[in-house]
C-alpha positions in Angstrom: -9.7 12.0 -69.2 -11.1 8.7 -67.9 -7.7 7.8 -66.5 -7.6 11.2 -64.7 -11.0 10.5 -63.1 -9.9 7.0 -62.1 -6.8 8.4 -60.4 -8.8 11.1 -58.6 -11.3 8.5 -57.4 -8.5 6.2 -56.1 -6.8 9.1 -54.3 -10.1 10.1 -52.7 -10.8 6.5 -51.6 -7.3 6.3 -50.1 -7.8 9.5 -48.2 -11.2 8.3 -46.8 -9.6 5.0 -45.7 -6.6 6.8 -44.1 -8.9 9.2 -42.3 -11.1 6.4 -41.0 -8.1 4.5 -39.7 -6.6 7.5 -38.1 -10.0 8.5 -36.4 -10.3 5.0 -34.9 -6.7 5.2 -33.5 -7.2 8.7 -32.2 -10.5 7.7 -30.6 -8.9 5.0 -28.6 -6.1 7.3 -27.4 -8.7 10.0 -26.6 -10.7 7.6 -24.4 -7.6 6.6 -22.5 -6.4 10.1 -22.2 -9.8 11.3 -20.9 -9.6 9.1 -17.9 -6.2 10.5 -16.7 -6.1 13.9 -18.5 -9.7 15.0 -18.0 -9.3 15.6 -14.3 -5.8 16.8 -14.3 -5.9 19.0 -17.4 -3.0 17.3 -19.0 -2.4 15.2 -22.1 -5.4 16.7 -23.9 -3.2 18.3 -26.6 -1.0 15.3 -27.4 0.3 15.3 -31.0 -0.3 12.3 -33.1 2.6 11.4 -35.4 2.7 8.5 -37.9 6.2 7.6 -38.9 7.8 4.6 -40.6 11.2 4.9 -38.8 12.5 1.8 -37.1 12.9 2.3 -33.3 15.4 0.4 -31.2 14.9 -0.3 -27.5 17.6 1.6 -25.6 20.0 -0.3 -23.5 19.1 -0.3 -19.9 21.2 2.1 -17.9 23.8 0.5 -15.6 24.0 1.9 -12.1 26.1 1.1 -9.0 22.9 0.6 -7.0 21.7 -1.9 -9.6 25.0 -3.8 -9.2 24.6 -3.9 -5.4 21.0 -5.3 -5.8 22.1 -8.0 -8.2 25.1 -9.0 -6.2 23.0 -9.3 -3.1 20.3 -11.3 -4.8 22.8 -13.7 -6.3 24.5 -14.1 -2.9 21.3 -15.3 -1.2 20.4 -17.6 -4.1 18.0 -15.5 -6.1 19.5 -15.7 -9.6 19.7 -12.1 -11.0 22.2 -13.1 -13.7 25.3 -11.1 -14.6 26.1 -8.3 -12.2 26.0 -5.5 -14.8 23.8 -3.0 -13.0 21.0 -3.3 -15.6 17.8 -4.2 -13.8 16.1 -6.1 -16.5 13.5 -9.0 -16.5 15.9 -11.5 -14.9 16.6 -9.2 -12.0 12.9 -8.5 -11.6 12.2 -12.3 -11.5 14.9 -12.6 -8.8 13.3 -9.8 -6.8 9.9 -11.5 -7.0 11.5 -14.7 -5.6 13.1 -12.7 -2.8 9.8 -11.1 -2.0 7.9 -14.4 -2.0 10.5 -16.0 0.2 10.2 -13.3 2.9 6.4 -13.1 2.6 6.2 -9.7 1.0 3.8 -8.7 -1.8 5.3 -10.1 -5.1 5.7 -7.1 -7.4 9.2 -7.5 -8.9 10.0 -4.0 -7.6 11.8 -3.5 -4.3 10.4 -1.1 -1.7 12.9 1.0 0.2 12.6 -1.3 3.2 13.1 -4.5 1.1 16.1 -3.0 -0.7 17.7 -1.9 2.5 17.2 -5.3 4.2 18.6 -7.0 1.1 21.8 -4.9 0.7 22.4 -4.5 4.4 22.1 -8.3 5.0 24.6 -8.9 2.1 27.0 -6.3 3.6 26.7 -7.9 7.0 27.2 -11.4 5.7 30.3 -10.4 3.7 31.8 -8.7 6.8 31.2 -11.8 8.9 33.6 -14.0 6.9 34.0 -17.5 8.4 31.4 -16.8 11.1 28.8 -16.2 8.4 29.7 -19.5 6.8 29.2 -21.2 10.2 25.8 -19.6 10.6 24.7 -20.5 7.1 25.8 -24.1 7.7 23.8 -24.3 10.9 20.7 -22.8 9.2 18.3 -25.3 7.7 17.8 -23.0 4.7 21.4 -22.3 4.2 22.7 -18.8 3.2 19.2 -17.8 2.2 18.0 -18.4 5.7 20.3 -15.6 7.0 17.9 -13.1 5.6 15.2 -14.2 8.0 17.6 -14.3 10.8 18.9 -10.8 10.2 15.4 -9.5 9.7 14.3 -11.0 13.1 17.3 -9.4 14.8 16.5 -6.1 13.2 13.0 -6.3 14.6 14.2 -7.0 18.1 16.7 -4.2 18.0 19.7 -6.4 17.5 21.0 -4.7 14.4 20.7 -1.3 12.8 20.2 -0.9 9.1 19.8 2.9 8.7 22.1 4.2 6.0 23.4 0.7 5.4 25.3 0.6 8.7 25.1 -2.5 10.8 26.0 -2.6 14.4 26.1 -6.3 14.8 27.9 -8.9 12.8 27.7 -12.7 13.0 29.2 -14.0 16.2 28.9 -10.6 18.0 27.1 -10.6 21.3 24.1 -8.4 21.1 23.2 -6.6 24.4 19.5 -6.6 24.8 17.9 -3.5 26.4 17.3 -4.6 30.0 14.1 -2.7 30.1 12.7 -5.1 27.5 11.8 -8.5 29.1 13.1 -11.6 27.3 10.7 -12.9 24.7 9.5 -9.5 23.6 10.1 -7.8 20.3 10.8 -4.1 19.9 9.3 -2.6 16.7 10.3 1.0 15.9 7.6 3.2 14.4 8.4 4.8 11.1 8.3 8.4 12.5 11.5 9.7 14.1 9.9 10.2 17.5 10.9 7.7 20.1 8.4 4.9 20.9 8.1 2.5 23.7 8.9 -1.2 23.2 5.9 -3.4 22.2 5.4 -7.0 23.0 5.2 -9.5 20.2 1.6 -9.5 19.0 1.0 -5.8 19.5 1.5 -2.9 17.1 2.8 0.5 18.2 0.8 3.5 16.9 2.4 5.9 14.5 4.4 8.6 16.3 2.4 11.6 15.2 3.2 15.0 16.7 0.2 16.4 18.7 -0.6 20.0 18.1 0.1 22.4 20.9 -3.2 23.6 22.4 -1.9 27.1 22.5 -0.7 27.4 18.9 -2.3 27.0 15.5 -2.0 23.3 14.5 -0.4 22.3 11.3 -2.5 19.4 10.2 -0.7 18.6 6.9 2.7 18.5 8.6 2.0 15.9 11.2 2.0 13.0 8.8 4.8 14.2 6.5 7.5 12.0 8.1 5.4 8.8 8.1 6.3 6.3 5.4 3.4 4.0 5.0 5.4 1.6 2.8 8.1 1.2 5.4 5.5 0.8 8.2 3.6 -1.8 6.2 6.8 -3.8 5.9 7.2 -3.8 9.7 3.5 -4.8 10.0 4.2 -7.7 7.6 7.2 -8.8 9.6 5.1 -8.8 12.8 2.2 -10.6 11.1 4.6 -13.3 10.0 6.2 -13.5 13.4 2.7 -14.1 14.9 1.9 -16.8 12.4 -0.6 -14.9 10.3 -3.3 -12.3 10.4 -5.3 -11.7 13.6 -8.8 -13.0 13.5 -12.0 -11.7 15.2 -11.8 -14.6 17.6 -8.1 -14.1 18.5 -8.1 -10.3 18.6 -6.5 -8.8 21.7 -4.9 -5.7 20.2 -7.4 -3.7 18.0 -4.6 -1.4 16.9 -2.7 -4.3 15.4 -5.8 -5.5 13.6 -6.3 -2.0 12.1 -2.7 -1.8 11.0 -2.8 -5.2 9.4 -6.1 -4.4 7.5 -4.8 -1.0 6.5 -1.7 -2.5 4.8 -3.8 -5.3 3.3 -6.2 -2.6 1.8 -3.2 -0.7 0.5 -1.9 -3.7 -1.3 -5.3 -4.3 -3.0 -5.5 -0.6 -4.0 -2.1 -0.7 -5.6 -2.9 -3.9 -7.5 -6.3 -2.7 -8.8 -4.7 0.6 -10.1 -1.8 -1.2 -11.7 -4.2 -3.5 -13.6 -6.0 -0.4 -14.9 -2.8 1.4 -15.8 -1.8 -1.6 -18.0 -4.9 -1.0 -20.1 -4.4 2.7 -20.7 -3.0 3.3 -24.2 -0.8 6.2 -25.1 0.6 6.9 -21.7 3.6 5.5 -19.8 3.4 4.6 -16.2 5.7 7.6 -15.4 3.5 10.0 -17.3 0.4 8.8 -15.4 2.3 9.1 -12.0 3.4 12.6 -12.9 -0.2 13.7 -13.7 -1.5 12.1 -10.5 1.1 14.0 -8.5 -0.4 17.2 -9.9 -3.8 16.1 -8.7 -3.1 16.5 -5.0 -2.6 20.3 -4.8 -6.1 20.8 -6.4 -7.7 19.1 -3.3 -5.4 20.3 -0.6 -8.3 22.0 1.2 -10.4 18.9 1.3 -7.5 16.7 2.5 -6.7 19.2 5.2 -10.4 19.2 6.3 -10.1 15.5 7.1 -8.3 16.3 10.3 -10.8 18.8 11.6 -14.2 18.3 10.1 -16.7 15.4 10.4 -17.2 13.0 7.5 -20.4 14.7 6.1 -18.8 18.1 6.0 -15.7 16.8 4.2 -17.8 15.0 1.6 -19.9 18.2 1.0 -16.7 20.1 0.2 -15.4 17.2 -2.0 -18.8 16.9 -3.8 -18.4 20.6 -4.9 -15.0 19.8 -6.4 -16.5 16.8 -8.2 -19.3 18.8 -9.7 -16.9 21.4 -11.0 -14.5 18.8 -12.5 -16.4 18.5 -15.8 -16.0 14.7 -15.7 -18.6 11.9 -15.4 -18.7 9.9 -12.1 -17.4 6.9 -14.1 -14.4 8.8 -15.4 -13.7 10.3 -12.0 -13.8 6.8 -10.3 -11.4 5.4 -12.9 -9.0 8.3 -12.5 -9.2 8.2 -8.7 -8.5 4.4 -8.6 -5.4 4.9 -10.8 -4.1 7.8 -8.7 -4.9 6.0 -5.5 -2.6 3.2 -6.7 0.1 5.7 -7.6 -0.2 7.5 -4.3 0.4 4.3 -2.3 3.0 2.9 -4.6 5.1 6.1 -4.4 4.3 6.8 -0.7 2.6 10.1 -1.6 -0.2 10.3 1.0 -1.7 13.5 -0.4 -2.4 11.8 -3.7 -3.8 8.7 -1.9 -6.0 10.8 0.4 -7.4 13.0 -2.4 -8.1 9.9 -4.5 -9.9 8.2 -1.7 -12.1 11.2 -1.1 -13.1 11.5 -4.7 -14.0 7.8 -4.7 -16.3 8.1 -1.7 -17.8 11.3 -3.1 -18.8 9.6 -6.4 -20.5 6.8 -4.5 -17.7 4.2 -3.9 -18.4 4.2 -0.2 -16.3 1.1 0.5 -13.2 3.2 0.0 -14.1 5.2 3.1 -12.3 2.5 5.1 -9.0 3.9 3.9 -9.8 7.3 5.3 -10.8 5.7 8.6 -7.4 4.0 8.6 -5.5 7.2 7.8 -7.3 9.0 10.6 -7.0 6.2 13.2 -3.2 5.9 12.6 -2.3 9.5 11.8 -0.9 8.8 8.3 -0.9 11.9 6.2 -3.4 13.6 8.5 -3.6 14.3 12.2 -4.4 11.2 14.3 -8.2 11.5 15.0 -9.7 8.2 16.1 -12.9 10.0 16.9 -13.3 11.2 13.3 -12.2 7.8 12.0 -15.3 6.1 13.5 -17.7 7.6 11.0 -15.6 6.6 8.0 -15.3 3.0 9.2 -19.0 2.8 10.1 -20.2 4.1 6.7 -18.0 1.8 4.7 -19.1 -1.2 6.7 -22.7 -0.2 6.4 -22.4 0.2 2.6 -21.0 -3.3 2.2 -23.7 -4.7 4.6 -26.3 -3.1 2.3 -25.0 -4.9 -0.7 -22.1 -2.8 -2.1 -19.3 -5.0 -3.3 -16.2 -5.2 -1.0 -13.1 -3.8 -2.7 -10.5 -5.1 -0.3 -10.1 -8.8 0.2 -13.6 -9.5 -1.2 -13.2 -13.2 -0.7 -13.0 -12.8 3.1 -16.5 -11.9 4.4 -15.4 -12.4 7.9 -13.2 -9.3 7.5 -16.4 -7.2 8.1 -16.8 -8.4 11.6 -13.1 -8.0 12.4 -13.0 -4.4 11.2 -16.2 -3.5 13.0 -14.9 -5.0 16.3 -11.5 -3.3 16.0 -12.8 0.1 15.0 -15.4 0.1 17.8 -12.5 -0.1 20.2 -10.8 3.1 19.0 -12.4 5.3 21.6 -12.5 2.7 24.4 -16.0 1.5 23.5 -17.0 -1.7 25.3 -17.4 -4.5 22.7 -20.4 -6.6 23.5 -19.5 -10.2 24.3 -21.8 -13.1 23.2 -24.3 -14.0 25.9 -23.1 -17.0 27.9 -25.0 -20.2 27.4 -27.0 -20.9 30.5 -27.9 -24.6 31.2 -31.6 -25.1 30.9 -33.7 -25.4 34.1 -30.7 -24.9 36.5 -33.0 -23.4 39.1 -36.0 -25.7 38.6 -37.0 -28.4 41.0 -35.5 -31.8 40.2 -37.8 -34.4 38.8 -37.4 -38.1 39.6 -39.2 -41.0 38.2 -40.1 -43.5 40.9 -41.4 -46.9 40.1 -44.0 -48.4 42.3 
């Protein structure tokens, strides 16, 4: 009988310990899930299964696209290893080296523009044969230097990369458009509409369709063809060509400044969200991205209102959504920062805009800068520089009042640069510093005469 009680007690103890361990594990997963799933209504019913089976990491799939990427990286001296089409860690390291060499954000993942530049350059170099070898021999950086040469020619209209087709090969005479004076660079906007050539140092605005005054405008459709990722690659190219970012003292083109700072803020937003995603337990990056994509439709009305309503009215509508979400401001802020990163990384402007709105609505006013950028450039919304002014002004005022900067926090001079550039959107006259007037220029001269 004593043995029976002993066994019963041991079993009860084991059950308590097992339950405690499981509660702790489930609690951690619940907290992580609440951040993403609370707002989106997903992942709340995840099943918890404990098994002792041994799992093996599946072999990475081999693709033809992967082989092209690896072959191109190897050709230009970025060691991607064996060309097997499996984009593993070695390939990602090679991609990071490629991005660092060309001055792009180092992520280990190719953007569509970076991939197209890489593969098209490889195809072009292969087609050039002996002429390519001559160009590489004459280039101080060898074969790798051809990437920068091809990229510069692409920016000036010398080569076409769309669809992988190249209209110029090494040794071919490129006919420059006679309408473009020598020394100028033509940068094509990301939208399909034709744009005028821009001189080096200036940034063409996004080609956004303007609504017909006699018809009902379609606000959500105007920005649908704009790829912010592709555009930011072009901005990066122009920034590198100009020798770095424009400063407040050197600013001559406010639109270029706003584009540079827009893309810089986008990079910071992606990085912040990716750091947060890495700490979320129980969800893969793809699962999080899928849930964030389901977030945008729930705020389609608020996003559409950005194009037609002043800032305060848009925030009133957004605040109503926030109050009905059932989440605390801290949870909403975490969710929105993660989804903002996903939106920019996947080039989904609806997700990025919805996330930015939520952040401002819960008190993260510094993120209003992003909405100012979207409206000033017509990315995902109708181009409305007039409405952009209030978003810029409020975010700048918030930081002036002590709110921490969220984009390039180590650059306090960025505040003055953004203020000066955003004030120029509607043709406002920027006050210049008062000239220094020599003292007593109109006073009578005084001489000391010795007697």
